[in-house]
C-alpha positions as CSV (number, residue, x, y, z in Angstrom):
1,X,31.6,59.5,-15.8
2,X,29.4,58.5,-12.9
3,X,30.0,55.4,-10.9
4,X,28.0,52.3,-12.0
5,X,26.6,49.4,-9.9
6,X,25.6,46.3,-11.8
7,X,23.1,43.8,-10.4
8,X,22.2,40.3,-11.6
9,X,18.4,39.9,-11.3
10,X,16.2,36.8,-11.2
11,X,12.5,36.8,-10.1
12,X,13.2,34.9,-6.9
13,X,13.9,35.9,-3.3
14,X,17.6,36.1,-3.9
15,X,17.1,38.3,-6.9
16,X,14.8,40.6,-5.0
17,X,17.4,40.8,-2.2
18,X,20.1,41.6,-4.7
19,X,18.0,44.4,-6.3
20,X,17.2,46.0,-3.0
21,X,20.9,45.9,-2.0
22,X,21.9,47.3,-5.4
23,X,19.5,50.2,-5.1
24,X,20.9,51.0,-1.6
25,X,24.5,50.8,-3.0
26,X,23.6,53.0,-6.0
27,X,22.1,55.6,-3.6
28,X,25.1,55.4,-1.3
29,X,27.5,55.9,-4.2
30,X,25.4,58.3,-6.2
31,X,25.8,55.8,-8.9
32,X,23.8,54.6,-11.9
33,X,22.4,51.1,-11.6
34,X,22.4,48.6,-14.4
35,X,20.1,45.6,-13.9
36,X,21.0,42.5,-15.9
37,X,18.2,39.9,-16.4
38,X,19.7,37.1,-18.4
39,X,17.9,34.2,-20.0
40,X,19.7,31.3,-21.8
41,X,17.0,31.1,-24.4
42,X,16.5,27.9,-26.3
43,X,13.4,25.8,-26.9
44,X,11.9,26.4,-23.5
45,X,12.0,30.2,-23.9
46,X,8.8,30.4,-26.0
47,X,6.3,33.2,-26.5
48,X,4.8,32.6,-23.0
49,X,8.2,32.7,-21.3
50,X,9.0,35.8,-23.2
51,X,5.8,37.5,-22.1
52,X,6.4,36.5,-18.5
53,X,9.9,37.9,-18.6
54,X,8.6,41.2,-20.0
55,X,6.1,41.4,-17.1
56,X,9.0,40.7,-14.6
57,X,11.1,43.5,-16.2
58,X,8.1,45.9,-16.0
59,X,7.8,45.1,-12.3
60,X,11.6,45.8,-11.8
61,X,11.3,49.0,-13.8
62,X,8.5,50.2,-11.6
63,X,10.5,49.4,-8.4
64,X,13.5,51.3,-9.9
65,X,11.4,54.3,-10.9
66,X,10.1,54.6,-7.3
67,X,13.7,54.4,-6.0
68,X,14.8,57.6,-7.7
69,X,18.2,56.1,-8.8
70,X,19.3,56.5,-12.4
71,X,19.0,53.0,-14.0
72,X,19.0,50.9,-17.1
73,X,17.5,47.4,-17.4
74,X,19.1,44.9,-19.8
75,X,17.1,41.9,-20.6
76,X,19.4,39.5,-22.4
77,X,18.5,36.3,-24.3
78,X,21.8,35.3,-25.9
79,X,22.4,31.7,-25.0
80,X,25.1,32.6,-22.5
81,X,25.2,31.6,-18.8
82,X,23.9,34.4,-16.6
83,X,27.4,34.7,-15.1
84,X,28.9,35.4,-18.5
85,X,26.2,38.1,-19.3
86,X,26.7,39.8,-15.9
87,X,30.5,39.8,-16.1
88,X,30.4,41.1,-19.7
89,X,28.0,43.9,-18.9
90,X,30.0,44.9,-15.8
91,X,33.1,45.2,-17.9
92,X,31.3,47.1,-20.7
93,X,30.0,49.7,-18.3
94,X,33.2,49.7,-16.1
95,X,31.2,48.9,-13.0
96,X,32.6,49.8,-9.6
97,X,30.5,47.0,-8.0
98,X,28.5,43.9,-8.9
99,X,25.7,42.8,-6.6
100,X,24.4,39.2,-6.7
101,X,21.9,37.2,-4.7
102,X,22.9,33.8,-3.2
103,X,20.8,30.8,-2.5
104,X,21.8,27.8,-0.5
105,X,22.8,24.8,-2.5
106,X,24.0,21.3,-1.6
107,X,27.6,20.4,-2.3
108,X,26.4,17.9,-4.9
109,X,24.2,20.5,-6.5
110,X,27.2,22.8,-6.9
111,X,29.3,20.0,-8.3
112,X,26.7,19.0,-10.9
113,X,25.3,22.3,-11.9
114,X,28.3,24.6,-11.4
115,X,28.0,27.9,-9.7
116,X,27.2,31.2,-11.4
117,X,28.0,33.0,-8.1
118,X,31.4,31.3,-7.9
119,X,32.2,32.2,-11.5
120,X,31.3,35.9,-10.9
121,X,33.3,36.0,-7.7
122,X,36.4,34.6,-9.4
123,X,36.2,36.4,-12.8
124,X,34.8,39.8,-12.0
125,X,37.1,42.8,-12.6
126,X,35.6,44.7,-9.6
127,X,34.3,44.0,-6.1
128,X,31.3,41.7,-5.8
129,X,28.7,42.1,-3.0
130,X,26.9,38.8,-2.5
131,X,23.6,39.0,-0.5
132,X,21.2,36.3,0.9
133,X,17.5,36.6,0.6
């Protein structure tokens, strides 16, 4: 079975940086790329939010098609934290690498909101590449 790289995507500069790095890593490793775009769902995830997410996935798909790497995009709306979805998918596909984007947060922000990046770094079964935008 081919190697697999998993990337957590968000439509922000850190997500774009993670996607670009993941494409490079997939090319370098001759690996398949699995993009995880996770939404918590809930009352705020209405029809308009769903349509916007679909447009964002279409843009990611276009970027991936141009890259030439083998890929799969998983858009998940399951009520989980994005870190949970990313870790679960990485385990499911036996990923050799997880790529995540980082953004600068204040210490208080990390304390109050927690850190998806920290959870991924601590709980992932494989190496994690963290990139800045």
